[in-house]
N, C-alpha and C positions, 0 to 999 in steps of 0.2 A: 715038109718042115715048117711048123706052126710059126705066127706071128709072135715074139716074145714082147708082150705088152708091160712094157714100162710101167713102174707106179710113182717114178719122180722125174721132174722138169732133168734133176741132175743123172739118172740113170739112162734117160733119154740120149742125153746129149751124149754120156758115156758110152754106150752102145754105139752113138753114130760115129763116134772116133775111133773106136775100137776097131770097127767094120770097113773102115776107111771110106766112109757115105757123107760126112759130116758137111764136105763143101757140095754136096747133090741136097743136103737138108738145105742150104743157105740158099741154094737157086733154086728149091721147090717154093721156099717160102715167100724169095723176092718175086718169082714168076705168078704165084695167087696173089698176093697183094697188089700187083700191079695190074692182074685182071680184074681187079675191085675196085681199080682206080684209088688206092689207097698204099700211094709210092711208097715203098719202103727199100731202102739200098742197102741191105748188107754185106758189106766187102767179104773177101775171100780170107782176110786175115783178122775179122770177127773172133775173139773168142769165145767161148759156152759162154761165160760168164758174163759177157759183152751183151751177146745175143740174147739170153736169158732175162737180162734187165731191160734190153731196149723195148724188147717184143711186148715184155710185161706194161713197160711207158706207152705206147703206141696203143695197146688195147686199153688200158687205163682212157687214155685220152678221146679213143673213140666211144666209150660208156658213155664219158662224162659230156662231151660236146657235142657226138657225129653219129647218135645212138642208128639210126635208120642205115647208114653205112656200113656201122658193126654190124648190124645184122646182115646186109648183104655179105660182107666178107666171109660172115661164119657159111651161108650158102655157098658161096663159091668155093671154099675149101672143104665143104662137107662134113662139118663139123657134126656128129649126128644129137640132132636136136632134143630127142634124152637127156641124153646126157648134162648138154646145157640146162633144160628146166631142170636137174638135181639140184642143180647148184643153188649155193643161201646168196642171195643178194642183198641183205642186210649190209654187209660191209665192201665196198665198191673195190678199194684196196687187194681184198681178199678173193672177192670175185675175178677181179681182172688178172690174179697171179693163176686163178683156176681154169679161167677160159682158156690164156696163153698154154698153160700145159694140155690141155684139148686139143689146141692149133696145132702145137708141137707133134703131140701124139699120132695127129689124123696127116699130117704132113710126112710125117717119118714112115710111117705105115704106107704112105706111097712111094718115098723114095727106096724101102724095103723092098716091097715087093716086086718094082720096075728092076731093082738088082737080081734079084730071085729069079724070076721067072720071065 
């Protein structure tokens, strides 16, 4: 079975909920952010909409104020460098939203594969 590549954050979070892996996704995000020393603590009660907004805000702040830590986070999560390089960095709000999606996509891939295999 091939990994279903989501095209949007909403689709990804919907798939995670449908497959009953949303809580695992939250745990994976918390784990990787803590490994990067960028503590984030999404609770199991965090709704998909809250997750999306809070993750976007966290990435925005990292790009704005802690760029080295932002790069370290991308490395720890293992976001593909070529995908990040293809993004347009002219608007930091838009960039942080796109990077948040790439992070979610990578974290979802980890959770999905771990569940399947």
